[in-house]
N, C-alpha and C positions, 0 to 999 in steps of 0.2 A: 620684921624683915626690912621694912622701909628704913628703920634706924640703922640697920646693918649696911644698907646701900649707901646711906648718907655718910656713915663712918668711912667706908671705902673711898668714896669720892673725895672727902676731906683729906684722907691720907695719901691716896695715890693719884687722884685727879680723874679717875674714871671707874666704871664698874667692871671688875675683871670677868673674864670668860669663865673662870672657875677659881675656887679658893685654894689653889695650889700655885706654885711659883711659875711653872713653865708657860701656861697659856696667858700670862699677864701682858704679853705684847699685843693682845687683842682685847676689845671691850664690847659690851652690848650697848654702846652709847645711843644707837638709833632708837632702840625700843624704849630707853629710859629717859630720853631727853625731855618729855613732858613733865617728869618728876623733878629734874634737877638740871639747870641749864649748863652747868660746868661739865656734865657728862657728854657733851657734844665735842669735846676737845679733839677726838680722833677724826672728826669730819673736817678735812682741810679746806680752808677758804681759797678759792681760785678766781683770779681776775683775768679776763680776756677782752680784747678789743675786736669788735666785729662791725663792719660797715661804719667805722668812725665812732662807734659808741662803746664805752667800757661797761662790762657786766661782771658781777661778782656772785658766784654760787658756790656750793660746797660739793666736795667729792670725797671718796674714801681714800686714805693714804696711810701707810706705815713706812718706817725707815729701817727695817731689819732685813738685810739681804742674806738670809740663811734658810735652810730647810725648816719647815714647820716641825716642832718637836713631836706632835701627835701623828705626823705623816712623813717622818724623816726618810724612810727608805723609798717611799713612793716619789717624793720630791727629788731625791738623788737620781732615781731612774729616769724621771721625766726630763731632767736637765742633761742627760748623757749626750756628749757630742757638741755641746754648746761651749762658747768661749767663757772665761771666768766672769766677764762683765755681763754676758747674756744670762748666765746661770743666776747671778745675784739679782738681776732684774726680774727674771721669772719667779724666783722665790719671793721677792717683794710683792709681785702681783698676786701670787697665790695667797699670801697672807692678807692682802687687801681684799681679795675675794671672800676669804673667811670672815674678815671684819664686817663685811656688808651684810652677813646673814644669808646671802644667796650663794652658798658654797655647795656645789658649783653649778654654773649654768652658762649656756651659750650667750646669755645676755652680755657677758663681759668679754667675749671673743672679739679681737680686732686683728685681722690678718695683715700681711706685709703691705697690702695695698690700702689698708685703712678700713676695710669693709668688715661687716659683722659676720664673719665666716671663720672656720678653723676648728681647732680641737683645744683640749685643755692647755696645751703648750702655748696657745695664742691668747691666753688670758691677759687682759690689759685693763683691769678694773680701775686703776688710778687715772686712766685716760678717758673716763666716762663721767659726765655730770648726771647723776641719777635723778629721775623725776620724783620718786617716792621719798628719798632722803630730803630733798629740798622742800617737798610738800610738808613733811613732818616738822622740819625746822621752822617753816613758815607758821604752821599751827602752833608750835611751841612759843614762838615770839608773840603771837596773838594771845595765847593763854597766859603768858607771863605778864603781858600788858594788863589783862583783866585782873590778875591777882594783885598787881600793884595798885590798880584803881580801888579795889576793895579795901586795901590797906591804907588808902589815902595818900599814896605816893604818886602824885600826878606827873612829876618829872620823869621818873623811871618808867611809868606807863607810856608816856609819850615817846621815850627812847625805843621801847620795844615795838610800839606801833610803827615808828619810822623804819625800824629794821625789817619788819614784816613787809612794809610797802616797798622798800628797796629790793627785797628778795622777789616779791611778786612780779615786779616789772620784767626782770630777765626770764622768769618762769614763763611769762606770756610771750616774750619776744624771741627767746631761744628754743624753748621746749615745745611750743605749740605749733602744730602743723594744720593750717587752715584747710588745706586740700583734703586731708584725711579726717579732719575734725577731732583731733586727739592730741594728747601730749606724749612726747617720746624722750628717751635719754638723748644727751648731746655728746657727740664724739669729738674729743679735743684733737684728735689726729687729723680728721678731715674738716673740722669746724662746720659740722652739719649734724642734723638729727640722726640718731641711730634707729632705723625703722624696724629693727628686729623685735623690739619689745614695746608694747603699748601699755602704759600704766595710767591712762587717762582718768579712770574713775577715782583714783586716790587723791586727785587734785581738786575735786569739786568741793571738798570741805576745807581746803587750804585757803 
């Protein structure tokens, strides 16, 4: 099975959602990133400046603005009454939500005021920096550094150690809420933490 996964990564750049053509716009990169670093390609790197400091973390993102093949009718109905631009944006966000593996949850809701409220039509997954995704990527970078050290490749190990350190800094400065004593998702619309979902425990091993 692992050999099959590696073959798919080499050929397509990610692990498909299924071995048929239609779902290949999505991948299970989050779950498989400890096995193969290239499978994190769908996790888009995002830079933002806050309080004079620049931070880089990852978020989920796809660029296909059409209804999901597996939920085509549902997506058409959900977009009824919207402008063409809003329809495409909604369909992108629904795909991104499916990409996350959390399909679907109010965790990704961002209403017109930027708050974590609404319904499925308010899904804005691409506007959230997820705590768990970045924790997994941080662990992946540390794991890859360990592998390279075992293989005697000190330069590559150092590169991955540095990548993990660069990721850990914004995890602590952006996602940590000292008052609540926990880590939260970060809302790119309001440039503040999204208090609706606390995934703090997943970060202790990152």
